[in-house]
C-alpha positions, -999 to 999 in steps of 0.1 A, spaced: 361 517 26 329 517 6 349 508 -25 371 483 -9 340 462 6 325 464 -28 356 450 -43 355 424 -18 318 414 -25 328 417 -63 359 392 -56 335 364 -40 309 367 -69 338 361 -92 350 332 -72 315 317 -72 310 321 -107 343 305 -114 335 276 -92 302 271 -111 318 273 -145 343 244 -135 314 224 -125 291 229 -156 327 220 -176 322 185 -162 317 156 -188 280 142 -195 291 112 -179 296 129 -147 264 147 -151 246 115 -155 263 100 -125 252 127 -102 216 128 -91 201 163 -78 197 146 -44 236 139 -45 244 171 -57 220 187 -31 239 167 -3 273 180 -16 261 215 -16 246 214 18 279 196 33 301 225 17 279 251 30 279 236 66 318 236 65 322 269 49 341 252 21 343 260 -14 341 233 -43 376 237 -58 386 213 -86 407 193 -65 377 182 -41 355 177 -75 384 153 -90 392 136 -55 355 130 -48 349 106 -82 367 80 -62 342 80 -35 311 79 -59 289 49 -57 282 51 -97 248 62 -113 220 65 -90 186 52 -95 162 68 -117 131 80 -94 111 101 -117 86 70 -126 81 57 -91 48 57 -74 58 47 -39 64 82 -21 81 68 9 103 43 -10 112 75 -31 119 96 -3 139 70 16 162 69 -18 167 104 -20 177 109 16 204 79 11 213 95 -19 220 127 -2 242 109 26 263 93 -3 270 128 -15 279 140 17 301 109 24 322 113 -6 326 152 -1 338 142 34 364 117 21 375 136 -6 384 163 20 401 139 42 422 129 15 432 163 7 442 169 40 459 136 49 471 124 16 487 154 3 509 139 -22 498 120 -53 519 95 -75 526 98 -110 535 79 -141 553 83 -172 530 98 -200 539 95 -236 531 120 -262 515 110 -295 530 78 -310 558 73 -285 553 45 -257 568 45 -223 586 11 -225 612 29 -248 623 54 -223 657 47 -212 669 54 -175 693 79 -191 664 100 -206 643 99 -172 675 109 -151 680 140 -173 643 151 -169 639 146 -132 656 168 -103 691 163 -88 679 146 -57 660 119 -78 687 117 -104 711 107 -75 689 73 -68 700 61 -97 736 43 -96 755 11 -106 778 -7 -84 805 -26 -104 813 -56 -82 821 -85 -106 842 -104 -86 819 -111 -57 786 -112 -77 758 -124 -83 740 -103 -57 708 -108 -35 692 -78 -18 669 -64 6 652 -32 18 645 -24 55 607 -18 62 610 22 59 632 19 26 659 36 41 687 13 40 698 -14 14 710 -48 25 733 -69 -2 750 -99 -4 774 -114 -27 776 -151 -34 812 -151 -26 806 -138 9 806 -100 6 779 -83 28 771 -47 31 747 -21 46 745 14 32 722 43 34 718 46 -2 698 79 -4 730 96 12 754 70 -9 767 62 26 784 28 35 773 17 69 788 -18 72 810 -43 50 823 -75 57 835 -105 43 824 -139 56 849 -161 32 819 -186 27 791 -189 2 759 -168 9 727 -177 -9 703 -151 10 699 -120 31 672 -104 52 666 -77 73 648 -85 104 626 -61 127 648 -32 119 681 -24 101 700 -33 136 700 -69 130 700 -93 96 702 -128 88 723 -144 62 719 -177 49 755 -193 43 767 -224 32 763 -246 61 745 -226 87 723 -194 90 740 -166 109 726 -133 126 748 -100 124 742 -69 138 748 -32 119 783 -31 128 788 -66 109 796 -85 142 781 -122 144 756 -124 171 740 -159 166 748 -192 145 715 -209 141 725 -246 137 691 -258 132 689 -242 100 711 -264 77 720 -255 42 693 -228 39 682 -216 5 659 -189 12 649 -166 42 617 -146 50 609 -125 82 574 -121 96 576 -87 114 542 -92 131 553 -123 148 591 -119 151 597 -153 130 624 -158 108 614 -186 83 637 -206 63 637 -232 37 670 -256 26 679 -281 2 658 -312 17 624 -291 15 625 -286 54 607 -254 65 617 -239 98 604 -212 121 628 -193 145 614 -171 172 640 -142 171 626 -127 202 627 -157 222 655 -180 204 630 -209 203 624 -231 173 586 -226 168 581 -246 135 596 -276 120 579 -290 88 587 -313 62 573 -304 28 580 -338 14 584 -324 -23 621 -324 -23 645 -294 -30 627 -260 -28 647 -227 -35 614 -206 -40 597 -189 -13 577 -155 -4 555 -143 24 521 -129 20 519 -97 36 481 -98 43 479 -130 67 518 -142 72 511 -174 52 546 -187 36 541 -199 -1 566 -224 -14 573 -233 -50 581 -266 -57 597 -286 -88 567 -303 -96 548 -270 -105 528 -270 -72 528 -238 -48 521 -249 -14 513 -224 15 521 -230 51 515 -219 85 536 -230 116 506 -244 133 502 -275 107 523 -302 94 504 -306 64 498 -275 36 470 -251 43 466 -250 3 482 -269 -28 479 -255 -61 491 -269 -94 503 -237 -111 528 -245 -139 538 -276 -160 573 -276 -147 594 -263 -117 582 -230 -100 606 -205 -104 593 -174 -87 565 -162 -64 552 -129 -53 523 -114 -35 509 -78 -34 506 -58 -2 469 -65 3 471 -101 -3 445 -101 -33 468 -114 -57 495 -139 -62 521 -142 -91 540 -171 -102 567 -179 -127 577 -212 -140 603 -230 -163 575 -230 -189 581 -192 -197 546 -183 -182 539 -158 -155 504 -164 -139 482 -139 -120 461 -154 -93 432 -148 -71 450 -155 -38 412 -156 -21 398 -179 -43 428 -197 -56 417 -194 -92 435 -181 -126 429 -147 -136 452 -143 -168 491 -151 -178 517 -133 -196 547 -151 -214 582 -137 -206 610 -138 -231 625 -167 -212 619 -185 -176 616 -155 -150 643 -157 -124 625 -134 -99 594 -114 -93 582 -83 -72 551 -60 -65 555 -27 -57 533 -9 -32 512 7 -58 511 -26 -79 537 -24 -104 546 -60 -114 584 -64 -121 597 -98 -137 635 -105 -146 643 -132 -173 682 -133 -182 697 -99 -186 665 -81 -192 636 -65 -167 599 -60 -175 577 -37 -158 539 -40 -160 512 -16 -148 479 -25 -135 487 -60 -147 470 -76 -117 436 -65 -122 435 -64 -161 455 -83 -191 477 -58 -205 493 -60 -242 525 -40 -235 550 -35 -205 550 -2 -189 588 0 -186 619 -21 -197 653 -24 -189 685 -40 -195 713 -41 -169 750 -36 -179 771 -59 -202 744 -84 -206 750 -99 -168 720 -123 -156 698 -108 -132 698 -123 -100 672 -105 -75 650 -75 -78 633 -54 -51 610 -22 -52 620 0 -25 592 12 -2 581 49 -2 604 55 -33 602 50 -71 631 31 -72 642 -3 -80 671 -23 -67 687 -50 -91 714 -75 -79 729 -92 -113 763 -108 -121 779 -77 -124 772 -57 -94 741 -40 -81 719 -13 -99 693 10 -92 669 24 -114 639 48 -112 605 36 -116 579 65 -117 548 57 -97 561 25 -79 563 37 -43 532 50 -17 538 88 -20 522 90 15 532 71 46 520 65 85 547 72 108 533 48 132 536 21 106 571 30 90 586 63 90 614 70 62 626 100 86 629 80 118 652 95 144 668 74 171 643 77 199 614 69 175 630 38 163 638 29 199 599 34 207 590 18 176 606 -15 187 592 -14 220 557 -13 203 564 -39 182 573 -64 207 544 -55 229 519 -61 197 535 -94 188 514 -119 177 517 -157 186 524 -181 158 488 -199 165 474 -169 150 488 -174 114 456 -184 94 447 -182 58 416 -160 66 428 -136 95 392 -119 95 380 -153 111 399 -144 145 374 -127 167 342 -134 146 312 -157 153 320 -194 146 292 -211 125 275 -242 138 286 -276 118 249 -277 103 254 -242 86 288 -251 73 277 -283 59 248 -265 42 272 -241 26 295 -268 13 265 -288 0 254 -257 -19 289 -250 -32 291 -286 -42 259 -287 -62 268 -254 -81 300 -268 -90 284 -299 -103 260 -280 -122 285 -260 -138 305 -290 -149 275 -306 -163 266 -276 -181 301 -274 -196 299 -312 -205 266 -308 -217 249 -331 -195 213 -328 -176 215 -309 -145 202 -326 -116 184 -300 -90 179 -315 -58 142 -320 -49 131 -298 -23 115 -316 9 79 -310 14 73 -291 45 39 -303 62 18 -287 90 -4 -301 119 -2 -338 125 23 -349 98 50 -323 110 82 -338 120 80 -327 155 47 -342 162 57 -378 145 90 -377 168 67 -370 197 44 -399 189 74 -425 184 85 -413 217 55 -417 236 47 -453 218 84 -463 234 74 -447 270 42 -466 271 57 -500 262 84 -494 287 60 -485 316 41 -518 312 73 -538 316 82 -515 346 46 -523 362 51 -559 358 85 -560 376 71 -539 404 43 -562 411 65 -592 410 88 -577 436 59 -567 460 45 -602 458 79 -617 467 82 -593 497 44 -601 509 57 -640 509 86 -632 530 66 -614 554 41 -643 559 69 -670 567 75 -670 602 111 -667 615 125 -700 629 142 -691 664 178 -704 666 193 -724 692 213 -709 718 243 -726 708 240 -712 671 228 -676 679 266 -665 683 269 -672 645 244 -645 639 257 -613 620 286 -617 597 289 -653 585 309 -674 559 295 -694 535 310 -720 512 303 -734 478 295 -769 476 299 -794 450 279 -786 417 252 -804 401 258 -796 369 225 -798 352 214 -762 337 249 -746 347 252 -722 379 215 -724 387 218 -755 405 249 -746 427 240 -759 463 259 -741 492 258 -746 531 244 -716 556 258 -725 588 237 -697 602 204 -715 594 216 -750 595 203 -755 560 211 -767 525 199 -743 501 199 -738 460 212 -704 447 177 -698 432 156 -696 466 184 -671 479 181 -650 451 141 -650 452 145 -641 492 169 -611 482 199 -626 502 222 -595 506 254 -613 506 249 -628 470 258 -613 437 250 -634 406 281 -619 393 306 -629 420 311 -667 422 342 -673 442 350 -704 466 343 -681 494 320 -655 501 316 -631 531 283 -618 541 257 -612 568 237 -637 579 200 -631 587 
């Protein structure tokens, strides 16, 4: 027993020594980045949870570190030094926690092609890749020879299990491509321009020659959308249950597939448009036009949210990454440009062999572009400009590529071309870890039903489609703050332009802030007090005049009426007489039957006669006679 215990102790010592050696073998740069406080935080976190510092955690932790820590050796302020040390310690604990969570929740890691010595990954052919992978992965690469019905457009469903293909000459098919199983096949005997899955694989939309149709999984026609005429491109907004289409006249339409209502009808007024793509981050639709502009649209506005001049010629393709940070456009000028979708500014560009026909971005940021019969795939092309492509492929017999699409959660890309449909292996394209609440590649029938109900309950309204979805629920800034920020941005832009042109930069003069009597609030109060004093004198004079007239009325004795005229007391009728036009209506005379007198209008106004109004001069006036 004693020997066994001793052996266990020796084994524990060996493990600790090996872990220590692995830590010591780290590069100098890593040692510089980790301060003693961070190392202390890491050790404390591992000690609390009873975990060992494995090489996996050390490698994963590097992603979450905050770079080199500040040097605290020469700092005289002890309080600030202690606070910074405590913060660095917390950063170390957070990095270890994130690394452990990643190890548990994200067990799989994506891999890429790695070349040896002077080899280049772009020279690897599909035949060579298929030979080196396992049997199940090798089955994912195939070619379908369908020359009579080509060219083909295609689309994957949200979990990547099913592939929908549509031939230009009316051929439609759904297949479980992993199991090489055909689910549905039909012939509509009409031109097919585009196909799109709806919220799941049970329904899909087809843009045919005249109208847009919706079919079910068995190929049965369910709806004919007669409002969508001569459609060229289709897009589906999964969070809003909206089917978007653009036609030959450049009209963008939004159809709610859950209620059947036509939500949006927008005229782009830029002619024929056959290029459309949805931004998955904010569900804004991007259209590419023949004048080289890209416009972004929402069903809430008849004018574009953004209009950008991207190319010196027609735009041929658009693509967005999954996070909505980058936009890629291709034009007839042969350029493929990378844009910052948040600032709407260009980052860099590439030259395609010919004008790129279609673009697509994988879940892990690989960019694929097709030009002619060739396809180029670029790695890390969005963040930095690359000198050579990651992979290259050419379709069989030199057919022209019509459409390309990366499969979600798989290292596979489908190609629709003039000879049929092809599927190729692209290592590192798909996300290796999936969230079953978002999209589950191994979804059962019961899970699919529940997911459909949850999607309908979580459906967003079309009014929530905006450029920045984070604005919804945020505090709205006042108009003054917005004006100030806009003014600062304008000044910065003007200063930058002036520096480029070599002109003197005009700095706005700061207003002098005064105190005491000259303060702005005090000056305003003074002005208001002056106005009030002037008004006060005028009001006092008016009150005095009114009191004098009332006292005169009291002094004049009332003349008693004869009995014959007392019956006219109370409501009486006054008739206007012929006017003596000397100064207008002030000299109009009228007859008062109650007082048996002819009086001028001025005297009645002075006496405050209740039945005379200076604004009403009719032939007959009714009132009460005193």
